[in-house]
C-alpha positions as CSV (number, residue, x, y, z in Angstrom):
1,M,-60.3,19.6,47.3
2,L,-58.5,20.9,50.3
3,T,-57.8,24.5,50.8
4,L,-55.2,25.6,53.0
5,D,-53.9,29.5,54.4
6,T,-50.4,29.1,53.3
7,S,-49.6,32.8,54.2
8,E,-48.3,31.3,57.8
9,M,-46.3,28.0,56.0
10,C,-42.7,27.8,55.5
11,S,-41.7,28.7,52.0
12,H,-39.4,25.3,52.3
13,L,-42.4,23.7,53.4
14,Q,-44.5,25.3,50.2
15,K,-42.0,24.4,47.4
16,K,-42.1,20.6,48.7
17,L,-45.4,20.3,48.6
18,F,-47.0,22.3,45.8
19,D,-44.4,22.1,43.3
20,N,-44.7,19.1,40.8
21,D,-41.1,18.1,41.4
22,G,-41.1,18.5,45.2
23,I,-40.7,15.8,47.5
24,Y,-44.0,16.0,49.5
25,H,-46.0,16.5,46.3
26,P,-47.5,12.7,46.4
27,I,-48.4,13.6,50.0
28,W,-50.0,16.3,48.6
29,T,-51.8,14.3,46.4
30,A,-52.7,12.1,48.9
31,I,-54.1,14.3,50.6
32,Q,-56.2,15.5,48.0
33,D,-57.9,11.9,46.9
34,D,-58.7,10.7,50.2
35,P,-61.5,12.6,52.4
36,E,-60.3,10.5,55.4
37,L,-57.7,12.6,55.6
38,T,-57.2,16.9,56.3
39,A,-54.1,19.2,57.4
40,V,-53.9,22.2,59.3
41,V,-50.6,24.7,59.2
42,R,-49.9,25.1,62.5
43,S,-46.5,27.0,63.6
44,R,-45.3,27.1,59.6
45,Q,-45.6,23.2,59.4
46,L,-48.7,20.8,57.6
47,H,-50.5,18.6,60.6
48,I,-51.6,16.0,59.0
49,Y,-54.7,13.5,60.3
50,R,-56.9,10.9,59.5
51,N,-60.3,11.1,61.0
52,G,-59.3,13.4,63.3
53,K,-55.9,11.6,64.6
54,K,-52.7,13.0,63.8
55,I,-50.5,11.4,61.7
56,L,-48.0,13.0,60.1
57,V,-46.0,16.1,60.8
58,L,-44.6,17.7,57.5
59,A,-41.6,21.1,58.0
60,G,-39.5,23.1,55.5
61,K,-36.2,22.3,57.0
62,S,-37.0,19.4,59.4
63,A,-37.4,16.3,59.0
64,P,-41.0,14.4,58.6
65,K,-42.7,13.7,62.1
66,I,-44.2,10.7,61.9
67,I,-46.5,10.4,64.8
68,R,-48.5,7.3,64.4
69,E,-48.1,4.5,61.5
70,D,-50.4,5.3,58.3
71,K,-50.7,4.1,54.6
72,I,-49.4,7.7,53.9
73,C,-46.3,7.7,55.6
74,E,-45.2,4.9,53.2
75,I,-45.2,7.6,50.7
76,L,-42.1,9.1,52.6
77,K,-40.4,5.7,52.4
78,Q,-40.5,5.5,49.0
């Protein structure tokens, strides 16, 4: 199970990610279930990596930034 230091994470992002009805909650669940995925909080945003390569950046108030196409990015399009 992935643990994060959420003290530096934007409160809007925390709600979107960790609340069961949050729009990013399915992504958080996918990160927990996929051992190839890791995540780090930087500049109040969540940076998501697959096998060490950045694929996605989630922010609280701005749109998600897709760095490279990945199956986890499909969750955003649903």
